[in-house]
N, C-alpha and C positions, 0 to 999 in steps of 0.2 A: 167656386173659389177654392174649395178644399182640394180639388185636383191639383192646383198649382203648388201646394206645399206638402202633399202626402209623402213625397220622397224624403222630406226632412224629418219626419216623425217616426218614432218606433211603432212597430206593428200594433201593439196593444192600444196605443193612443189613437192611431188611425182607425182601428176597429171601433173605438168608442165614438169617434166623430162621424164615422160612416153610418152610424145608426140615426143621425139627425135626418130630418125631413129634407127632401130635395130642395125646397125653397130656402131652408135655413143654411144648407151647404152652399147654395148659390150666392147667398148674401153675406157670407162670412167676411168679416173685416179684421178681427183680432181673435187670437186664441191665447188665453191667459192660463198658463200652467204653473201651479204652485205646489210644491212638495207636500204630500199628505193633507192637502186642502182641496176644496171643491174646484172642479174644472169650470172655468168661466169662458164664455164666448161673447163677442160683440158682433151683432148683425145690423142690418139696416133698421131693425126695430129696437135696438138698444142692447143692454146687457142682460144675460141670462146664464143660468147654471145648467150643466149637462147632466141629466139623470142617466143611470145605467141602461135604461131602455131607449135612450136617444131623445126623449122628450126634453123640453126646455122649461125651466121654472125660474121665477124671479127670486125665490128663497133658496138658500144653499142646502138646507136639510135634505139628506139622502142623496146628494149629488155624487157622481163619480169622482174619486180622489186619486190622482197620480201618485205612485209610490216613489220612494227615494231611488230605487233601482231604475225605474222608468226615467226619472229626471237625469240620472247619470248617463244612461244610454242616449237620451235626447241631446245632452251636451256633447257627447262624443260624435254623434252624427252631424251636428251643426258645425263642429270645429274640424271635421274630417280626422278625428282621433288624434289631433295635435293641438292641444290647448295652448302650449307654449308658443307655437307658431303664430297664434292670434293674440299675443300679449297686448298689442296696441289697441285692437278692437275691444278686448276685455277692459282695458283701462277706461275707454270711453263709455262702457256700459251697454254696448250693443254690438251685434254682428250683422253685417249685410251679406246676403247670400245671393246666388245666381237667381235672376229674375227680379231683383230689386227688393225682395222681401227683407224686412229688418226684424231681427230678434233682439228685443230688449232683455237685459239681465238684471237680476237683483240678488244680493247675497252679502257676504262679509268682505269689506274692502281691505286691501293691503296698502298701507301708506309708506311713503318714502319722502323724507324732508317735508312732511306735512301735506303732501299731495298724493292723490290716488295713483298707485302704480298698477293695480290690477284688482280683480274681484275673485275671491275664493269662496268655497262653500256655497255655490250658486243653487238657490232653491226656488227661484222665480223666473219665469220666461214669459215674454209677450211677443207672440208671432204676429207681426203686422203684415197682412197680405197686400202686396202691391197690385194696383190695377191701372190699366190704361184706358182712358175714355176719350176716344177721338171725337173732336167737336165740342169738348167741354168749355172752351173759351170762344167759340165761334161768334156768338152774339155780342160779346164784350169787346173783342178786338177792334171793331170800328171806332169805339169810344176812346181808344188809346193811341190813335195815330198822330204822328207828328208830320204834318203836311209839308213843312219847310224841308225837313230831312228826307221825306218820302220813306219813313221808317216808323218804328214804334217809339213812343216817348218813354223816358225812364219812369218806371212804375214800381211802387212798393205794394206787395200783396200781403195783407194781414188776415189772421184768423186763428182761432183756438186750435189745439191739436184735433186731428181727425175731421177737419173741415174740407179737405181736398186741395190744399195749397200746392203740393207737389204735382198732383195730377193736372192742375190748372196751368202751372207754368210749363210743364212738359208739352201741353197742347199748344201753348203760345209759341214755344220754341219750334215746334213742328210747322205751324202755319207760317211763321216769319221766314223760316228756312226755305220752305217751298214757294213763298211769295203768294200765299193764299190770304189776302188781306180782308176779305169778306165785306168790301165796301166799293161802291161805284166810284167814290172819290179817289180810291187808290188803284183804279184800273190802269194797267200797264206798269205798275211799280214792280221792280224786280225783287226776288227773294234776297234776303240779307245774310251775310256771314254771321253765324251764331257761335258763341263760345259758352259752353256749360262747364262750370266748375262744380263737380259732383262729389263733394266731400264724403258723403255717406253712400254713394253708389245707388241712390234711389231714383234720381231723375231719369238717367239713361239706362240704369241697370247693366253696366258694362261687364263683360266677361273677357279677361285678358286684354283690356283696352278697347274692346269693340262693343258698342251699344247693342242691347237686345231689344230695347224699345225703339220705335221709329221716332227719331228726333229731327228728321229732315236731312236733305241731301247736302246742305251747306253748313252743317253743324259739326264742330269739333268738341270733344269732351276731354277734360282733364279729370281723371277718375281718382277717387280716394286721396284727394289733395286738399290741404287746408284752404279755406276760401280766399283769405287775403293773399297768400302766396300764389295761389292758382290764378287769381285775377291778373296779377302782375305778369306771371308767366305767359298767360294767354295774350295779353296786350303786346308783350315783347316779341312773341314768336308766331302768333297766328292771326294777327291783325283783325280781330272780330269787329263787327259793326254793332253787335248786340251781345252783352254779357248776361248770363243767367246764373243766379246762385240761390241757394236755399238757406233759410234760417240765419239771417244776419243778427248782429247785436253786440259783438265785441269791438273794442277800440280799433284793433287792426283792420276789421272789416270796414269801419268808417273811412279810414285813410285810403284803403284800396278803392272804395267806391268813389271817393273824391278824385283820385288820380284817373280813374276810368272816365268819369264825366268830363274832366279837364282835357282828356285826350279825344273827346268827341264821340265816345262810345255810349250808347244807350244801355242802361242797367235795369234788369228786371230782378227783383229780390223778394224774398218772403221773410216774414217775421212772426213769431208767436205773439198774439194779443187777442183778447176777446172782442175788442172794438178799436176804433181809430184813436180814441182818447188814451186807451191803455198803451197803444204803440207809441204815441207821442210822449207818454210819460217816461219811456225808457231813455236814459240820457244820451246814449249813442245815436239812437234813431231820431231823437229830438233835434240834435245838432244837424243831422242830414236834412231834416225837414226845414229847419231855420235857414240853412244855406241854399235851399232850393235844388237839392240834388235830384229830387224826384218831381216830375211834372204831373204824375197821376198817382192816385191811391186807390186801392181796391180792398174792400172788406168782404170776406167770404163767410157765409154761414149756411150750413146745411139745414134744410127744412123738409117736411114730409113731401112737399111737392117738387123737390129738387134742390138745386144749388142756388141760393140767394146771393147775388153779386151786386154790391154797392160800389159805384165808381165815384171818386172824389177828385175834383180839380185841385191843383197844388195850392191855389189861393184859398180854396175852401178848407183845405187841410190846415193852413195856417190859422184860419178863423177858429177851427176846432181846437187847435193848440192853445190859442189865446183864451178860449173859454175854459179849457181844461186847467190852465195854470193861473186863471184869474187875472190875466193881463188886460190893461185898459187900452192897449194899442189896437188900432184898426187899420193900419197901413197894410197894403197888399204887397206881395213879393212876386217877382217874375217866376214863372213856372219852370224851374230847372233850366234845361237848355232847349225848351220848346217855345219859340217865339209865337207860335200859333195859339198858345193857351190864352184863355180870357183873362182880363185884368180885374174884373169885378165879380167876386164870388157870389154875391147875392143874385146875380142875373143867371147863374148856372148852378142851381142846387144839385146836390148829389143825386145820381140816378141809380135806380135799383131795378133789377130784373131777376127773374127766376129761370134757370136753365135746367133741363134734365141732366143729371149726372150721377 
C-alpha cells in the first residue's frame, strides 16, 4: 500500500516509511503525520508508532518525528504548490488526490461569518490509502435483490469509520453495472444504469471526470459534487436506475433521497454509525427509515477474520428503531419500494456473514 502514496510524500518521510517491514507496508491503511510529534500508522493490526529503524511500537517514546519543514513540503506536494487553488478542499478539512486517497487536515481554522472558511497553520495530516477489493460484496448482494424490479433494493450501509463502507458500495456499483447478481434467482437480469455522486472523489477516484477504479460499464459519475444537488442532477440528466452516495446525514440529503425513491430509483447510501441503533438515532436517517425509503439495511464491522456483514430487513430495522427509542408500537411498515420484502420481521431475523476483505 505504501507504493500507492509514495509520490505524495517528501523523500525523508518516504525513507522513514520504507524501513517498515514488507508486511507492514502491504497492510498500511492510514499514515498520521503530526508536526514535531511521533509518526503513527494504522495497519490491519491497529495503531502503532514508527521508530527510526522502521520497527513499530505501541508506545510513542523514541518514535520518528516529522519536522515543521517536512510538513510544509508535504502540504506543498499535496496541493501541487497552490494552496489557494484548493481553498474549498481546505475548508472541508481534507484533500482527495489521484487514486482516491484522502488526506485529512488539522490546524487553525479561519472563520468568516461564524463558519469555517479555510484551515491555516496545518500541523496534522491523515493520509488514508484507498483500496479496491473486487468481490467484497459478492456474498451479500443476493440478499439485497428486489425481484419485482429485477434490481437491487434501496439499501442503507452503516458502520464506524474505517470499516470498509466505501469499498463495499464501490463493489456493489461494479456488480450491478455489469449485471453480476451472484444469484440463480437473478439469472438473465441485465446490468442496471448506475449513477454515483462522488462528493469526495473516493468511490470512483475520478481524474478529470474519468473514474480510475472499475465501477462498471453502465456507471456514470458526478465527481466532487455535493450529494443532494448531484442526485437531482443525475436523475434529470442521466436517468439512473440505481443511485449510490457516500455518508448521508444532512437535511438536504434526506429530501434528495425521497425524490429519488419517488422517481423509482433504487438508492444505496452509507452513513457513519457504530451500529443500527446509532444510525436510527440520527434525526435525518430516522425519518428516512420511518418513511420506508430503504428496503434493506447493512451493518459493517471489520473483524480479524474479515468483514462482518449484518443484513437487516426494513421491517426489522423499524423494530430496532422502536426498541432504541422506547416505542410501544409493533406495527410493521412496507419495505421501501420493494414489494418482495417480508411483512413479519420476526420470521426473518438479521443475517450475518463474514467475508474476506
